[in-house]
Predicted model as a PDB file, atoms N, CA, C, CB and O in Angstrom, pLDDT in the B-factor column:
MODEL        1                                                                  
ATOM      1  N   UNK A   1       0.850  -1.180   0.000  1.00 52.00           N  
ATOM      2  CA  UNK A   1       0.000   0.000   0.000  1.00 52.00           C  
ATOM      3  C   UNK A   1       0.895   1.242   0.000  1.00 52.00           C  
ATOM      4  CB  UNK A   1      -0.966  -0.001   1.230  1.00 52.00           C  
ATOM      5  O   UNK A   1       1.847   1.322   0.776  1.00 52.00           O  
ATOM      6  N   UNK A   2       0.596   2.190  -0.852  1.00 57.00           N  
ATOM      7  CA  UNK A   2       1.390   3.409  -0.970  1.00 57.00           C  
ATOM      8  C   UNK A   2       0.668   4.538  -0.255  1.00 57.00           C  
ATOM      9  CB  UNK A   2       1.646   3.773  -2.459  1.00 57.00           C  
ATOM     10  O   UNK A   2      -0.516   4.787  -0.483  1.00 57.00           O  
ATOM     11  N   UNK A   3       1.413   5.220   0.623  1.00 57.00           N  
ATOM     12  CA  UNK A   3       0.826   6.365   1.340  1.00 57.00           C  
ATOM     13  C   UNK A   3       1.003   7.607   0.483  1.00 57.00           C  
ATOM     14  CB  UNK A   3       1.488   6.564   2.754  1.00 57.00           C  
ATOM     15  O   UNK A   3       2.021   7.778  -0.187  1.00 57.00           O  
ATOM     16  N   UNK A   4       0.023   8.446   0.514  1.00 54.00           N  
ATOM     17  CA  UNK A   4       0.129   9.688  -0.254  1.00 54.00           C  
ATOM     18  C   UNK A   4       1.085  10.651   0.428  1.00 54.00           C  
ATOM     19  CB  UNK A   4      -1.253  10.343  -0.425  1.00 54.00           C  
ATOM     20  O   UNK A   4       1.333  10.549   1.630  1.00 54.00           O  
ATOM     21  N   UNK A   5       1.617  11.579  -0.340  1.00 55.00           N  
ATOM     22  CA  UNK A   5       2.542  12.557   0.211  1.00 55.00           C  
ATOM     23  C   UNK A   5       1.838  13.454   1.217  1.00 55.00           C  
ATOM     24  CB  UNK A   5       3.164  13.396  -0.904  1.00 55.00           C  
ATOM     25  O   UNK A   5       2.465  13.909   2.173  1.00 55.00           O  
ATOM     26  N   UNK A   6       0.562  13.718   1.026  1.00 54.00           N  
ATOM     27  CA  UNK A   6      -0.202  14.541   1.966  1.00 54.00           C  
ATOM     28  C   UNK A   6      -0.235  13.893   3.343  1.00 54.00           C  
ATOM     29  CB  UNK A   6      -1.634  14.763   1.451  1.00 54.00           C  
ATOM     30  O   UNK A   6      -0.115  14.586   4.353  1.00 54.00           O  
ATOM     31  N   UNK A   7      -0.394  12.589   3.397  1.00 49.00           N  
ATOM     32  CA  UNK A   7      -0.414  11.880   4.679  1.00 49.00           C  
ATOM     33  C   UNK A   7       0.925  11.993   5.379  1.00 49.00           C  
ATOM     34  CB  UNK A   7      -0.777  10.407   4.477  1.00 49.00           C  
ATOM     35  O   UNK A   7       0.972  12.176   6.596  1.00 49.00           O  
ATOM     36  N   UNK A   8       2.007  11.889   4.638  1.00 47.00           N  
ATOM     37  CA  UNK A   8       3.341  12.002   5.220  1.00 47.00           C  
ATOM     38  C   UNK A   8       3.541  13.396   5.802  1.00 47.00           C  
ATOM     39  CB  UNK A   8       4.423  11.698   4.166  1.00 47.00           C  
ATOM     40  O   UNK A   8       4.100  13.525   6.892  1.00 47.00           O  
ATOM     41  N   UNK A   9       3.104  14.435   5.110  1.00 45.00           N  
ATOM     42  CA  UNK A   9       3.221  15.807   5.602  1.00 45.00           C  
ATOM     43  C   UNK A   9       2.400  15.969   6.868  1.00 45.00           C  
ATOM     44  CB  UNK A   9       2.766  16.821   4.529  1.00 45.00           C  
ATOM     45  O   UNK A   9       2.860  16.593   7.823  1.00 45.00           O  
ATOM     46  N   UNK A  10       1.187  15.416   6.896  1.00 49.00           N  
ATOM     47  CA  UNK A  10       0.347  15.520   8.085  1.00 49.00           C  
ATOM     48  C   UNK A  10       1.001  14.842   9.281  1.00 49.00           C  
ATOM     49  CB  UNK A  10      -1.027  14.907   7.820  1.00 49.00           C  
ATOM     50  O   UNK A  10       0.929  15.360  10.396  1.00 49.00           O  
ATOM     51  N   UNK A  11       1.644  13.682   9.071  1.00 48.00           N  
ATOM     52  CA  UNK A  11       2.323  12.988  10.156  1.00 48.00           C  
ATOM     53  C   UNK A  11       3.481  13.816  10.690  1.00 48.00           C  
ATOM     54  CB  UNK A  11       2.821  11.624   9.688  1.00 48.00           C  
ATOM     55  O   UNK A  11       3.715  13.839  11.899  1.00 48.00           O  
ATOM     56  N   UNK A  12       4.203  14.488   9.820  1.00 47.00           N  
ATOM     57  CA  UNK A  12       5.355  15.283  10.235  1.00 47.00           C  
ATOM     58  C   UNK A  12       4.940  16.522  11.017  1.00 47.00           C  
ATOM     59  CB  UNK A  12       6.171  15.689   9.025  1.00 47.00           C  
ATOM     60  O   UNK A  12       5.691  16.996  11.869  1.00 47.00           O  
ATOM     61  N   UNK A  13       3.766  17.046  10.740  1.00 51.00           N  
ATOM     62  CA  UNK A  13       3.308  18.257  11.418  1.00 51.00           C  
ATOM     63  C   UNK A  13       2.649  17.971  12.757  1.00 51.00           C  
ATOM     64  CB  UNK A  13       2.346  19.003  10.536  1.00 51.00           C  
ATOM     65  O   UNK A  13       2.445  18.889  13.552  1.00 51.00           O  
ATOM     66  N   UNK A  14       2.315  16.727  13.018  1.00 54.00           N  
ATOM     67  CA  UNK A  14       1.649  16.365  14.264  1.00 54.00           C  
ATOM     68  C   UNK A  14       2.653  16.456  15.414  1.00 54.00           C  
ATOM     69  CB  UNK A  14       1.037  14.935  14.174  1.00 54.00           C  
ATOM     70  O   UNK A  14       3.715  15.837  15.349  1.00 54.00           O  
ATOM     71  N   UNK A  15       2.333  17.222  16.471  1.00 56.00           N  
ATOM     72  CA  UNK A  15       3.287  17.319  17.583  1.00 56.00           C  
ATOM     73  C   UNK A  15       3.357  16.010  18.346  1.00 56.00           C  
ATOM     74  CB  UNK A  15       2.901  18.460  18.534  1.00 56.00           C  
ATOM     75  O   UNK A  15       2.329  15.417  18.674  1.00 56.00           O  
ATOM     76  N   UNK A  16       4.574  15.561  18.627  1.00 62.00           N  
ATOM     77  CA  UNK A  16       4.784  14.327  19.370  1.00 62.00           C  
ATOM     78  C   UNK A  16       5.209  14.634  20.789  1.00 62.00           C  
ATOM     79  CB  UNK A  16       5.827  13.451  18.680  1.00 62.00           C  
ATOM     80  O   UNK A  16       5.076  15.763  21.260  1.00 62.00           O  
ATOM     81  N   UNK A  17       5.717  13.632  21.460  1.00 54.00           N  
ATOM     82  CA  UNK A  17       6.146  13.797  22.853  1.00 54.00           C  
ATOM     83  C   UNK A  17       7.284  14.800  22.970  1.00 54.00           C  
ATOM     84  CB  UNK A  17       6.576  12.455  23.439  1.00 54.00           C  
ATOM     85  O   UNK A  17       7.380  15.510  23.972  1.00 54.00           O  
ATOM     86  N   UNK A  18       8.149  14.867  21.957  1.00 53.00           N  
ATOM     87  CA  UNK A  18       9.272  15.794  22.002  1.00 53.00           C  
ATOM     88  C   UNK A  18       8.876  17.233  21.793  1.00 53.00           C  
ATOM     89  CB  UNK A  18      10.273  15.416  20.984  1.00 53.00           C  
ATOM     90  O   UNK A  18       9.673  18.137  22.046  1.00 53.00           O  
ATOM     91  N   UNK A  19       7.668  17.464  21.339  1.00 82.00           N  
ATOM     92  CA  UNK A  19       7.205  18.823  21.077  1.00 82.00           C  
ATOM     93  C   UNK A  19       6.449  19.427  22.253  1.00 82.00           C  
ATOM     94  CB  UNK A  19       6.326  18.836  19.856  1.00 82.00           C  
ATOM     95  O   UNK A  19       5.912  20.529  22.142  1.00 82.00           O  
ATOM     96  N   UNK A  20       6.400  18.723  23.369  1.00 91.00           N  
ATOM     97  CA  UNK A  20       5.752  19.286  24.553  1.00 91.00           C  
ATOM     98  C   UNK A  20       6.527  20.510  24.999  1.00 91.00           C  
ATOM     99  CB  UNK A  20       5.663  18.241  25.702  1.00 91.00           C  
ATOM    100  O   UNK A  20       7.757  20.492  25.042  1.00 91.00           O  
ATOM    101  N   UNK A  21       5.820  21.560  25.325  1.00 95.00           N  
ATOM    102  CA  UNK A  21       6.489  22.763  25.805  1.00 95.00           C  
ATOM    103  C   UNK A  21       6.662  22.670  27.311  1.00 95.00           C  
ATOM    104  CB  UNK A  21       5.693  24.036  25.422  1.00 95.00           C  
ATOM    105  O   UNK A  21       5.714  22.387  28.042  1.00 95.00           O  
ATOM    106  N   UNK A  22       7.870  22.908  27.757  1.00 96.00           N  
ATOM    107  CA  UNK A  22       8.219  22.808  29.178  1.00 96.00           C  
ATOM    108  C   UNK A  22       8.719  24.138  29.676  1.00 96.00           C  
ATOM    109  CB  UNK A  22       9.276  21.720  29.417  1.00 96.00           C  
ATOM    110  O   UNK A  22       9.315  24.912  28.927  1.00 96.00           O  
ATOM    111  N   UNK A  23       8.478  24.400  30.933  1.00 97.00           N  
ATOM    112  CA  UNK A  23       9.096  25.525  31.612  1.00 97.00           C  
ATOM    113  C   UNK A  23      10.562  25.169  31.831  1.00 97.00           C  
ATOM    114  CB  UNK A  23       8.370  25.855  32.967  1.00 97.00           C  
ATOM    115  O   UNK A  23      10.877  24.079  32.309  1.00 97.00           O  
ATOM    116  N   UNK A  24      11.452  26.086  31.482  1.00 97.00           N  
ATOM    117  CA  UNK A  24      12.884  25.848  31.693  1.00 97.00           C  
ATOM    118  C   UNK A  24      13.165  25.682  33.182  1.00 97.00           C  
ATOM    119  CB  UNK A  24      13.730  27.011  31.107  1.00 97.00           C  
ATOM    120  O   UNK A  24      14.018  24.878  33.558  1.00 97.00           O  
ATOM    121  N   UNK A  25      12.467  26.422  34.030  1.00 97.00           N  
ATOM    122  CA  UNK A  25      12.647  26.319  35.472  1.00 97.00           C  
ATOM    123  C   UNK A  25      12.279  24.918  35.966  1.00 97.00           C  
ATOM    124  CB  UNK A  25      11.800  27.378  36.194  1.00 97.00           C  
ATOM    125  O   UNK A  25      13.014  24.318  36.751  1.00 97.00           O  
ATOM    126  N   UNK A  26      11.140  24.402  35.502  1.00 97.00           N  
ATOM    127  CA  UNK A  26      10.682  23.071  35.901  1.00 97.00           C  
ATOM    128  C   UNK A  26      11.639  21.997  35.382  1.00 97.00           C  
ATOM    129  CB  UNK A  26       9.252  22.811  35.380  1.00 97.00           C  
ATOM    130  O   UNK A  26      11.954  21.046  36.097  1.00 97.00           O  
ATOM    131  N   UNK A  27      12.095  22.146  34.157  1.00 96.00           N  
ATOM    132  CA  UNK A  27      13.038  21.190  33.573  1.00 96.00           C  
ATOM    133  C   UNK A  27      14.328  21.140  34.390  1.00 96.00           C  
ATOM    134  CB  UNK A  27      13.348  21.562  32.108  1.00 96.00           C  
ATOM    135  O   UNK A  27      14.833  20.061  34.699  1.00 96.00           O  
ATOM    136  N   UNK A  28      14.857  22.314  34.738  1.00 95.00           N  
ATOM    137  CA  UNK A  28      16.106  22.382  35.504  1.00 95.00           C  
ATOM    138  C   UNK A  28      15.935  21.747  36.884  1.00 95.00           C  
ATOM    139  CB  UNK A  28      16.569  23.845  35.650  1.00 95.00           C  
ATOM    140  O   UNK A  28      16.841  21.074  37.375  1.00 95.00           O  
ATOM    141  N   UNK A  29      14.787  21.958  37.501  1.00 95.00           N  
ATOM    142  CA  UNK A  29      14.538  21.371  38.820  1.00 95.00           C  
ATOM    143  C   UNK A  29      14.418  19.854  38.712  1.00 95.00           C  
ATOM    144  CB  UNK A  29      13.260  21.965  39.448  1.00 95.00           C  
ATOM    145  O   UNK A  29      15.015  19.124  39.503  1.00 95.00           O  
ATOM    146  N   UNK A  30      13.652  19.383  37.740  1.00 95.00           N  
ATOM    147  CA  UNK A  30      13.427  17.950  37.601  1.00 95.00           C  
ATOM    148  C   UNK A  30      14.710  17.193  37.269  1.00 95.00           C  
ATOM    149  CB  UNK A  30      12.388  17.691  36.531  1.00 95.00           C  
ATOM    150  O   UNK A  30      14.925  16.086  37.763  1.00 95.00           O  
ATOM    151  N   UNK A  31      15.561  17.785  36.435  1.00 93.00           N  
ATOM    152  CA  UNK A  31      16.798  17.118  36.035  1.00 93.00           C  
ATOM    153  C   UNK A  31      18.003  17.551  36.870  1.00 93.00           C  
ATOM    154  CB  UNK A  31      17.073  17.388  34.576  1.00 93.00           C  
ATOM    155  O   UNK A  31      19.141  17.231  36.529  1.00 93.00           O  
ATOM    156  N   UNK A  32      17.759  18.267  37.946  1.00 93.00           N  
ATOM    157  CA  UNK A  32      18.784  18.689  38.904  1.00 93.00           C  
ATOM    158  C   UNK A  32      19.961  19.392  38.239  1.00 93.00           C  
ATOM    159  CB  UNK A  32      19.285  17.495  39.677  1.00 93.00           C  
ATOM    160  O   UNK A  32      21.122  19.058  38.472  1.00 93.00           O  
ATOM    161  N   UNK A  33      19.633  20.362  37.415  1.00 94.00           N  
ATOM    162  CA  UNK A  33      20.674  21.128  36.735  1.00 94.00           C  
ATOM    163  C   UNK A  33      21.188  22.228  37.655  1.00 94.00           C  
ATOM    164  CB  UNK A  33      20.141  21.732  35.413  1.00 94.00           C  
ATOM    165  O   UNK A  33      20.461  22.725  38.514  1.00 94.00           O  
ATOM    166  N   UNK A  34      22.422  22.592  37.468  1.00 93.00           N  
ATOM    167  CA  UNK A  34      23.007  23.698  38.220  1.00 93.00           C  
ATOM    168  C   UNK A  34      22.352  25.010  37.789  1.00 93.00           C  
ATOM    169  CB  UNK A  34      24.547  23.756  38.010  1.00 93.00           C  
ATOM    170  O   UNK A  34      21.832  25.123  36.679  1.00 93.00           O  
ATOM    171  N   UNK A  35      22.386  25.982  38.672  1.00 94.00           N  
ATOM    172  CA  UNK A  35      21.781  27.284  38.376  1.00 94.00           C  
ATOM    173  C   UNK A  35      22.419  27.906  37.134  1.00 94.00           C  
ATOM    174  CB  UNK A  35      21.929  28.235  39.584  1.00 94.00           C  
ATOM    175  O   UNK A  35      21.736  28.546  36.334  1.00 94.00           O  
ATOM    176  N   UNK A  36      23.716  27.718  36.978  1.00 93.00           N  
ATOM    177  CA  UNK A  36      24.414  28.268  35.807  1.00 93.00           C  
ATOM    178  C   UNK A  36      23.872  27.664  34.507  1.00 93.00           C  
ATOM    179  CB  UNK A  36      25.931  28.008  35.916  1.00 93.00           C  
ATOM    180  O   UNK A  36      23.696  28.371  33.516  1.00 93.00           O  
ATOM    181  N   UNK A  37      23.609  26.354  34.518  1.00 94.00           N  
ATOM    182  CA  UNK A  37      23.055  25.695  33.337  1.00 94.00           C  
ATOM    183  C   UNK A  37      21.613  26.134  33.093  1.00 94.00           C  
ATOM    184  CB  UNK A  37      23.125  24.170  33.493  1.00 94.00           C  
ATOM    185  O   UNK A  37      21.208  26.314  31.945  1.00 94.00           O  
ATOM    186  N   UNK A  38      20.849  26.303  34.146  1.00 95.00           N  
ATOM    187  CA  UNK A  38      19.485  26.819  34.010  1.00 95.00           C  
ATOM    188  C   UNK A  38      19.505  28.198  33.347  1.00 95.00           C  
ATOM    189  CB  UNK A  38      18.789  26.894  35.393  1.00 95.00           C  
ATOM    190  O   UNK A  38      18.707  28.475  32.452  1.00 95.00           O  
ATOM    191  N   UNK A  39      20.411  29.049  33.787  1.00 95.00           N  
ATOM    192  CA  UNK A  39      20.513  30.386  33.195  1.00 95.00           C  
ATOM    193  C   UNK A  39      20.931  30.328  31.732  1.00 95.00           C  
ATOM    194  CB  UNK A  39      21.506  31.235  33.980  1.00 95.00           C  
ATOM    195  O   UNK A  39      20.464  31.127  30.921  1.00 95.00           O  
ATOM    196  N   UNK A  40      21.807  29.388  31.388  1.00 95.00           N  
ATOM    197  CA  UNK A  40      22.224  29.240  29.989  1.00 95.00           C  
ATOM    198  C   UNK A  40      21.038  28.836  29.107  1.00 95.00           C  
ATOM    199  CB  UNK A  40      23.355  28.192  29.872  1.00 95.00           C  
ATOM    200  O   UNK A  40      20.862  29.369  28.011  1.00 95.00           O  
ATOM    201  N   UNK A  41      20.234  27.899  29.591  1.00 96.00           N  
ATOM    202  CA  UNK A  41      19.054  27.479  28.832  1.00 96.00           C  
ATOM    203  C   UNK A  41      18.033  28.612  28.720  1.00 96.00           C  
ATOM    204  CB  UNK A  41      18.407  26.254  29.491  1.00 96.00           C  
ATOM    205  O   UNK A  41      17.380  28.767  27.688  1.00 96.00           O  
ATOM    206  N   UNK A  42      17.900  29.395  29.779  1.00 97.00           N  
ATOM    207  CA  UNK A  42      16.986  30.542  29.730  1.00 97.00           C  
ATOM    208  C   UNK A  42      17.435  31.551  28.680  1.00 97.00           C  
ATOM    209  CB  UNK A  42      16.899  31.221  31.108  1.00 97.00           C  
ATOM    210  O   UNK A  42      16.601  32.122  27.976  1.00 97.00           O  
ATOM    211  N   UNK A  43      18.733  31.775  28.567  1.00 96.00           N  
ATOM    212  CA  UNK A  43      19.237  32.707  27.568  1.00 96.00           C  
ATOM    213  C   UNK A  43      19.034  32.162  26.151  1.00 96.00           C  
ATOM    214  CB  UNK A  43      20.720  32.996  27.815  1.00 96.00           C  
ATOM    215  O   UNK A  43      18.779  32.926  25.220  1.00 96.00           O  
ATOM    216  N   UNK A  44      19.148  30.848  25.995  1.00 95.00           N  
ATOM    217  CA  UNK A  44      18.956  30.238  24.678  1.00 95.00           C  
ATOM    218  C   UNK A  44      17.499  30.262  24.235  1.00 95.00           C  
ATOM    219  CB  UNK A  44      19.458  28.809  24.690  1.00 95.00           C  
ATOM    220  O   UNK A  44      17.197  30.617  23.096  1.00 95.00           O  
ATOM    221  N   UNK A  45      16.597  29.885  25.138  1.00 96.00           N  
ATOM    222  CA  UNK A  45      15.204  29.636  24.748  1.00 96.00           C  
ATOM    223  C   UNK A  45      14.163  30.547  25.376  1.00 96.00           C  
ATOM    224  CB  UNK A  45      14.859  28.257  25.077  1.00 96.00           C  
ATOM    225  O   UNK A  45      13.033  30.600  24.891  1.00 96.00           O  
ATOM    226  N   UNK A  46      14.498  31.251  26.419  1.00 96.00           N  
ATOM    227  CA  UNK A  46      13.485  31.998  27.136  1.00 96.00           C  
ATOM    228  C   UNK A  46      12.845  31.098  28.175  1.00 96.00           C  
ATOM    229  CB  UNK A  46      12.427  32.564  26.171  1.00 96.00           C  
ATOM    230  O   UNK A  46      13.404  30.049  28.494  1.00 96.00           O  
ATOM    231  N   UNK A  47      11.682  31.472  28.719  1.00 97.00           N  
ATOM    232  CA  UNK A  47      11.091  30.721  29.829  1.00 97.00           C  
ATOM    233  C   UNK A  47      10.509  29.357  29.451  1.00 97.00           C  
ATOM    234  CB  UNK A  47      10.021  31.537  30.448  1.00 97.00           C  
ATOM    235  O   UNK A  47      10.346  28.507  30.326  1.00 97.00           O  
ATOM    236  N   UNK A  48      10.193  29.123  28.174  1.00 97.00           N  
ATOM    237  CA  UNK A  48       9.654  27.824  27.760  1.00 97.00           C  
ATOM    238  C   UNK A  48      10.370  27.338  26.510  1.00 97.00           C  
ATOM    239  CB  UNK A  48       8.130  27.914  27.506  1.00 97.00           C  
ATOM    240  O   UNK A  48      10.829  28.129  25.687  1.00 97.00           O  
ATOM    241  N   UNK A  49      10.455  26.015  26.389  1.00 96.00           N  
ATOM    242  CA  UNK A  49      11.081  25.402  25.218  1.00 96.00           C  
ATOM    243  C   UNK A  49      10.533  23.997  25.061  1.00 96.00           C  
ATOM    244  CB  UNK A  49      12.637  25.381  25.346  1.00 96.00           C  
ATOM    245  O   UNK A  49       9.949  23.439  25.990  1.00 96.00           O  
ATOM    246  N   UNK A  50      10.723  23.430  23.880  1.00 96.00           N  
ATOM    247  CA  UNK A  50      10.255  22.063  23.678  1.00 96.00           C  
ATOM    248  C   UNK A  50      11.154  21.103  24.453  1.00 96.00           C  
ATOM    249  CB  UNK A  50      10.234  21.700  22.166  1.00 96.00           C  
ATOM    250  O   UNK A  50      12.344  21.357  24.642  1.00 96.00           O  
ATOM    251  N   UNK A  51      10.577  20.022  24.886  1.00 95.00           N  
ATOM    252  CA  UNK A  51      11.312  19.016  25.638  1.00 95.00           C  
ATOM    253  C   UNK A  51      12.478  18.495  24.810  1.00 95.00           C  
ATOM    254  CB  UNK A  51      10.385  17.859  26.052  1.00 95.00           C  
ATOM    255  O   UNK A  51      13.564  18.262  25.341  1.00 95.00           O  
ATOM    256  N   UNK A  52      12.264  18.316  23.536  1.00 95.00           N  
ATOM    257  CA  UNK A  52      13.323  17.829  22.648  1.00 95.00           C  
ATOM    258  C   UNK A  52      14.530  18.762  22.679  1.00 95.00           C  
ATOM    259  CB  UNK A  52      12.798  17.692  21.210  1.00 95.00           C  
ATOM    260  O   UNK A  52      15.664  18.297  22.796  1.00 95.00           O  
ATOM    261  N   UNK A  53      14.302  20.068  22.577  1.00 95.00           N  
ATOM    262  CA  UNK A  53      15.400  21.037  22.593  1.00 95.00           C  
ATOM    263  C   UNK A  53      16.123  21.045  23.934  1.00 95.00           C  
ATOM    264  CB  UNK A  53      14.875  22.436  22.280  1.00 95.00           C  
ATOM    265  O   UNK A  53      17.351  21.094  23.987  1.00 95.00           O  
ATOM    266  N   UNK A  54      15.358  20.995  25.006  1.00 95.00           N  
ATOM    267  CA  UNK A  54      15.971  21.013  26.331  1.00 95.00           C  
ATOM    268  C   UNK A  54      16.833  19.777  26.569  1.00 95.00           C  
ATOM    269  CB  UNK A  54      14.897  21.112  27.407  1.00 95.00           C  
ATOM    270  O   UNK A  54      17.949  19.882  27.078  1.00 95.00           O  
ATOM    271  N   UNK A  55      16.319  18.614  26.203  1.00 93.00           N  
ATOM    272  CA  UNK A  55      17.086  17.385  26.396  1.00 93.00           C  
ATOM    273  C   UNK A  55      18.337  17.360  25.524  1.00 93.00           C  
ATOM    274  CB  UNK A  55      16.219  16.171  26.092  1.00 93.00           C  
ATOM    275  O   UNK A  55      19.376  16.847  25.940  1.00 93.00           O  
ATOM    276  N   UNK A  56      18.239  17.906  24.329  1.00 93.00           N  
ATOM    277  CA  UNK A  56      19.377  17.893  23.417  1.00 93.00           C  
ATOM    278  C   UNK A  56      20.467  18.876  23.821  1.00 93.00           C  
ATOM    279  CB  UNK A  56      18.915  18.202  22.019  1.00 93.00           C  
ATOM    280  O   UNK A  56      21.635  18.664  23.494  1.00 93.00           O  
ATOM    281  N   UNK A  57      20.111  19.949  24.528  1.00 92.00           N  
ATOM    282  CA  UNK A  57      21.077  21.000  24.805  1.00 92.00           C  
ATOM    283  C   UNK A  57      21.479  21.144  26.263  1.00 92.00           C  
ATOM    284  CB  UNK A  57      20.540  22.276  24.339  1.00 92.00           C  
ATOM    285  O   UNK A  57      22.386  21.916  26.574  1.00 92.00           O  
ATOM    286  N   UNK A  58      20.830  20.425  27.159  1.00 91.00           N  
ATOM    287  CA  UNK A  58      21.183  20.537  28.578  1.00 91.00           C  
ATOM    288  C   UNK A  58      22.479  19.784  28.847  1.00 91.00           C  
ATOM    289  CB  UNK A  58      20.043  19.992  29.479  1.00 91.00           C  
ATOM    290  O   UNK A  58      22.725  18.711  28.296  1.00 91.00           O  
ATOM    291  N   UNK A  59      23.290  20.369  29.700  1.00 87.00           N  
ATOM    292  CA  UNK A  59      24.538  19.726  30.116  1.00 87.00           C  
ATOM    293  C   UNK A  59      24.480  19.508  31.618  1.00 87.00           C  
ATOM    294  CB  UNK A  59      25.789  20.586  29.720  1.00 87.00           C  
ATOM    295  O   UNK A  59      24.224  20.441  32.379  1.00 87.00           O  
ATOM    296  N   UNK A  60      24.716  18.282  32.037  1.00 80.00           N  
ATOM    297  CA  UNK A  60      24.800  17.987  33.465  1.00 80.00           C  
ATOM    298  C   UNK A  60      26.243  17.716  33.804  1.00 80.00           C  
ATOM    299  CB  UNK A  60      23.900  16.782  33.859  1.00 80.00           C  
ATOM    300  O   UNK A  60      26.898  16.896  33.161  1.00 80.00           O  
ATOM    301  N   UNK A  61      26.732  18.391  34.796  1.00 74.00           N  
ATOM    302  CA  UNK A  61      28.101  18.186  35.241  1.00 74.00           C  
ATOM    303  C   UNK A  61      28.094  17.166  36.358  1.00 74.00           C  
ATOM    304  CB  UNK A  61      28.752  19.514  35.705  1.00 74.00           C  
ATOM    305  O   UNK A  61      27.284  17.250  37.282  1.00 74.00           O  
ATOM    306  N   UNK A  62      28.992  16.208  36.273  1.00 57.00           N  
ATOM    307  CA  UNK A  62      29.069  15.166  37.285  1.00 57.00           C  
ATOM    308  C   UNK A  62      29.505  15.749  38.618  1.00 57.00           C  
ATOM    309  CB  UNK A  62      30.031  14.063  36.848  1.00 57.00           C  
ATOM    310  O   UNK A  62      30.388  16.604  38.677  1.00 57.00           O  
ATOM    311  N   UNK A  63      28.890  15.286  39.667  1.00 54.00           N  
ATOM    312  CA  UNK A  63      29.268  15.715  40.998  1.00 54.00           C  
ATOM    313  C   UNK A  63      30.403  14.812  41.488  1.00 54.00           C  
ATOM    314  CB  UNK A  63      28.048  15.675  41.972  1.00 54.00           C  
ATOM    315  O   UNK A  63      30.319  13.587  41.404  1.00 54.00           O  
ATOM    316  N   UNK A  64      31.430  15.421  41.985  1.00 52.00           N  
ATOM    317  CA  UNK A  64      32.562  14.666  42.515  1.00 52.00           C  
ATOM    318  C   UNK A  64      32.437  14.654  44.034  1.00 52.00           C  
ATOM    319  CB  UNK A  64      33.938  15.284  42.057  1.00 52.00           C  
ATOM    320  O   UNK A  64      32.436  15.704  44.676  1.00 52.00           O  
ATOM    321  N   UNK A  65      32.330  13.444  44.604  1.00 46.00           N  
ATOM    322  CA  UNK A  65      32.169  13.360  46.063  1.00 46.00           C  
ATOM    323  C   UNK A  65      33.325  12.663  46.732  1.00 46.00           C  
ATOM    324  CB  UNK A  65      30.893  12.643  46.408  1.00 46.00           C  
ATOM    325  O   UNK A  65      33.333  12.516  47.954  1.00 46.00           O  
TER     326      UNK A  65                                                      
ENDMDL                                                                          
END                                                                             
């Protein structure tokens, strides 16, 4: 069965789990990011960003104990 090109375009435009908009503050708290990293993400995206962007660009520094 061949799918039409219109169907493929519709599938690509449908927001998925990665397109959920998250508060940068909530994301930083949930993933235990340092305040410096939270501020970097805020400068990049503002107060909200897609989960996909946040996960792709967040940096977690290992804690040395």
